[in-house]
C-alpha positions in Angstrom: -117.1 -10.6 -149.9 -114.2 -8.6 -151.7 -114.7 -7.8 -155.6 -112.4 -6.3 -158.1 -113.8 -3.3 -158.1 -112.6 -2.8 -154.1 -110.1 -0.8 -153.4 -106.9 -2.3 -152.2 -105.9 0.2 -149.4 -109.3 0.4 -148.2 -109.3 -3.1 -147.5 -106.5 -3.0 -145.5 -103.5 -3.7 -147.8 -100.1 -1.5 -147.6 -97.5 -0.4 -149.9 -95.4 -3.7 -149.5 -98.9 -5.5 -150.6 -99.4 -3.8 -153.7 -95.2 -4.2 -154.5 -95.9 -7.7 -154.2 -98.8 -7.5 -156.4 -97.4 -5.7 -159.2 -94.0 -8.5 -159.3 -96.7 -11.0 -159.7 -98.3 -9.1 -162.4 -95.0 -8.6 -164.1 -94.2 -12.2 -163.4 -97.4 -13.4 -165.2 -97.8 -11.0 -168.2 -94.8 -9.6 -168.5 -95.7 -6.0 -168.0 -93.3 -3.9 -165.8 -95.7 -1.3 -164.1 -94.5 1.9 -162.0 -96.2 1.5 -157.8 -97.2 5.1 -158.9 -99.6 3.8 -161.6 -101.2 1.2 -158.8 -101.6 3.9 -156.4 -103.6 6.3 -158.7 -105.7 3.1 -159.7 -105.8 0.3 -156.6 -108.6 -2.1 -157.6 -108.1 -5.1 -159.3 -110.4 -3.8 -162.4 -108.2 -0.6 -162.8 -104.9 -2.7 -162.7 -106.4 -5.2 -165.5 -106.7 -2.1 -167.3 -103.5 -0.9 -166.7 -101.8 -4.0 -167.8 -104.1 -4.3 -171.1 -103.2 -1.0 -172.1 -99.4 -1.9 -171.6 -99.8 -4.9 -173.8 -101.4 -3.1 -176.7 -99.1 -0.6 -176.4 -96.2 -3.1 -176.7 -97.5 -4.7 -179.7 -98.1 -1.4 -181.4 -94.3 -0.8 -180.7 -93.4 -4.6 -182.0 -95.5 -3.9 -185.3 -93.8 -0.5 -185.8 -90.5 -1.9 -185.4 -91.4 -4.7 -187.7 -93.0 -2.5 -190.4 -89.4 0.0 -189.9 -87.5 -3.1 -190.7 -89.3 -4.1 -194.1 -89.4 -0.7 -195.4 -85.4 -0.4 -195.2 -85.3 -4.3 -196.3 -83.5 -4.1 -199.9 
């Protein structure tokens, strides 16, 4: 059986499959990941961590933008 900790490339996947997977991630979560990131972390578990970190970064960036807008409002 294949699990979340299995390496895509060791299972016979290739760069085209990796790109397709990243496109699905982008569509499902609105997260853009550079293909090099997936090649460094080629398991579903590692990909999930990258997506989670990117979502947290986006939330923090939006919060900072909102705080800046509030501080500059009269």
